[in-house]
N, C-alpha and C positions, 0 to 999 in steps of 0.2 A: 504495500499499500504506497508507506515513506519510504523513503529511501534514510533510513537513520541510523548511524552505524553506534558502535556499542562508546566509542570517546564521545561523540555528541547526550548521548542520555545521562552521561557521567556529570556531563557536564552542566545538564537539565536540573539532573539530580542534585547538585552543590549548589546553585541559584538558586533552587525549590529552597532549600533548608535553611538559606541563608534570607530568606525573603520571607519564609513564612514561619519559619522558627518550629526546633523539634520536638515543643509539643505538639501543635496541631497539623505537622505534616501524614502523619499514618491519617490522620480522619481525612484529609484532604485527597493524598495517594487511595481510597479505599474508595470514595466518592468517586474520587477520577476512574477507577478500577469498572463501578456502577455503569457508570454514564458509557466508560469503552465499551460493555455489554451491552447496553442497551441499545445503542450504536450498531452494534455489529447485526442483533437479530432485527433490526428494523431494516436495514441492508438488505440481511439474506431474507425477509418476508418480502420487501421490493421485487428482489431475483425470481423468487419461487411466484408469484404474483405475475410480471412478466412473462417468465417459461412456462404458465399456465394457458393466460391469454394468445401465447403464440401456437402453443397446442390445439388448445379452441379452434382458434384462425384454420388453422392444418385442416381436423378434424372438417368443420363447414366445408371447406375446400375439397374434401372428399366426399361429402357428402354429396354437394351439388353436382360433383362430377359423375359419381352413381346415379343421382337422379336425371340427369343428362341421358346417363348410356341406355336406363331404362324405358324413357321416352321414347328416344330413339328405335331400340328393341320393340315394343311395344307397336311403333307405328310401322315398323317395319312388316311386322307380324300380321297385322293387321291388316296393311297392303297386300301381303301374300295371299292371307283366307280371301276377300276381297278379289283376289285374283283365278284365284284359283275356281270359288265359286262360279264366277263368271263363267270360266270356263266348262264346267259342269252343268252351268245352263246352256250352254252352246248346245255343249252334247247331246244334254236329256231333248231337246229342244230338235236335234237333228234325226236322234234316232227316233221321236214320235214321231216325224214329218215320213222317215220313211218305213217306217210301221205303217205308216196312214194310206203311202202310198204304193206297198205291198197289197195291203186289202182291199182297197180298190181296185189295182189290178188282177187280182186273182178272182180264175172264175169263182160262183160257187158251187158249190158241192151235190149231185145230182140227186134227188132223193130216191130212197129204194123205194122198189115195190110194193105194194100194201101184204101181198102175201109174205114177204119174207120181214117183215118189219116183226111179227110175234115172235116167230124166232129167234131173230138176234135176241129180244127181250129173254125171251128163256136162257139163252146162252149166256145172257150177260150174268143174268140169276145163277147159273151152275158156275159159273166161274170165279163169282167172287161168295163163298161160303157166310152163312152169318157167324161170327165168330162166339167160340162155344162159351157155354153161360162158366161165370165161376162162383164156388161157392164159399160164403164167408166160416170159417171156424173158429 
């Protein structure tokens, strides 16, 4: 802090002993020690506060950059989703149009003669037998 050597401290102590006197010198030295300790604590508190403020400022910068990144990610995802949705809608419409055009272009199936219709019903009934009844125990 201060560039004071041992010889300078010795000169200050001799002058203080002469000026203050030997009775009051210990009390003055104790008071100066308390004041010096308070000053050091105050300086350390100020340094700690400044350090905390700098860390908070860094955290705020990091938070704002993360929020910006999250916003850009959200906008890109929503943009991609809307593009995919519009592409899917186009494909659905084209598939529906193709199905409609095939249905219009396909000839209607001929109706079977009246004599064969009951036979087909019987065959259909025989082909799909009813499920067996289940007994509950």
